[in-house]
C-alpha positions, -999 to +999 in steps of 0.1 A: +097-401+716+077-418+687+102-447+682+111-452+717+071-454+725+068-484+693+097-501+713+128-493+686+150-490+714+180-489+687+165-459+663+153-443+692+189-438+705+200-430+666+174-404+664+189-391+700+219-388+688+216-372+657+190-345+677+222-340+700+241-329+670+215-306+662+212-293+696+248-286+694+250-269+662+219-245+670+229-241+709+192-252+720+197-262+758+165-274+760+168-297+739+199-309+747+192-318+780+158-337+768+187-355+749+213-366+771+183-378+795+169-400+773+202-412+761+214-418+797+178-436+806+187-459+777+223-460+777+217-502+783+206-507+747+232-487+733+253-505+709+292-497+713+290-476+685+261-456+696+280-449+733+311-441+714+294-415+698+273-404+726+309-398+747+330-383+718+302-360+713+300-354+751+339-346+753+332-321+719+306-300+733+326-305+774+359-290+753+344-261+739+321-252+771+352-250+792+378-235+763+385-205+781+389-215+814+423-221+828+428-240+855+398-257+865+390-284+885+365-315+886+364-344+908+392-336+925+414-330+892+431-298+871+418-299+837+441-283+815+433-271+778+458-274+753+444-270+711+420-291+712+438-318+733+421-325+768+439-332+796+434-349+834 
């Protein structure tokens, strides 16, 4: 938040991504939510690498959260899991 208030959006986004990685490791849902909201609010300022990093992290978390679900439907599509691959 400090870097964002100081106008350094690139470093703020970098810190948000690092915090997201940490919240996943420590399973801190409240901070995770804040980080996702902050990233989405700043998405237009994120470079391609940062956007890819966010997408990769979200896919990893998505897979972990639903790994034990079978035949889960999201947006009309059935999600099937095999090992570490997510299929729509």
